[in-house]
C-alpha positions in Angstrom: -10.3 -8.9 12.3 -9.6 -6.2 9.7 -6.9 -3.7 10.3 -3.2 -3.1 10.3 -0.7 -5.6 11.5 1.5 -5.4 14.6 3.9 -2.5 14.7 1.6 -0.1 12.8 1.6 3.6 13.6 -1.3 5.5 14.8 -1.5 9.3 14.4 -4.0 11.4 16.4 -5.4 14.6 14.9 -5.5 16.7 18.1 -8.4 19.0 18.7 -11.7 18.9 16.9 -12.2 17.8 13.3 -15.2 18.5 11.1 -16.9 15.1 11.2 -18.8 15.7 7.9 -15.5 15.0 6.1 -15.2 11.6 4.3 -12.3 9.7 3.1 -11.0 12.4 0.7 -11.3 15.2 3.3 -9.7 13.2 6.1 -6.9 12.1 3.7 -6.2 15.8 2.9 -6.0 16.6 6.6 -3.6 13.7 7.2 -1.4 15.1 4.4 -1.7 18.8 5.1 -2.0 19.1 8.9 -0.3 15.9 10.2 2.3 16.0 7.4 2.0 12.3 6.7 1.2 10.3 3.6 -2.4 8.9 3.9 -1.3 5.8 1.9 1.5 4.9 4.2 -0.4 2.2 6.0 -0.7 4.1 9.2 -4.0 4.7 11.1 -5.2 8.3 11.3 -7.6 9.0 14.2 -10.0 12.0 14.2 -12.5 13.2 16.7 -15.3 15.7 16.4 -16.2 18.5 18.8 -18.7 16.5 20.8 -16.3 13.5 21.2 -19.0 10.9 20.6 -18.1 9.9 17.0 -14.4 9.1 16.5 -13.2 8.1 12.9 -10.2 6.1 11.9 -8.8 6.3 8.4 -6.6 3.4 7.2 -5.3 2.4 3.7 -4.8 -1.3 3.1 -3.5 -2.8 -0.1 -6.9 -2.4 -1.9 -8.0 1.1 -0.9 -9.0 3.3 2.0 -11.1 2.1 4.9 -13.0 4.5 7.1 -14.1 3.2 10.5 -16.2 5.1 12.9 -18.1 4.4 16.1 -21.2 6.3 17.3 -21.2 6.3 21.0 -24.6 6.4 22.7 -23.1 7.8 26.0 -19.9 9.3 27.0 -17.0 10.8 25.2 -13.7 9.7 23.8 -10.8 11.4 25.7 -8.6 13.3 23.3 -5.6 15.7 23.5 -6.2 19.4 22.6 -2.8 20.1 21.2 
């Protein structure tokens, strides 16, 4: 299992995010919009307009990891604000 240990924080970027963004773009959103340091070890979760492709940004000791899941059916429930 790859990921943060217990007690890690998860921040949701409410609303829709441009899913064309990669690690650099999502890191900038985490810093500018969520007002959190992307290198803090927290997990930052983003969701696109359709809701079928959530992305998770996480920085471990070696660099940034970008996880995403492409859903074949259904949507991921997400807060608007």
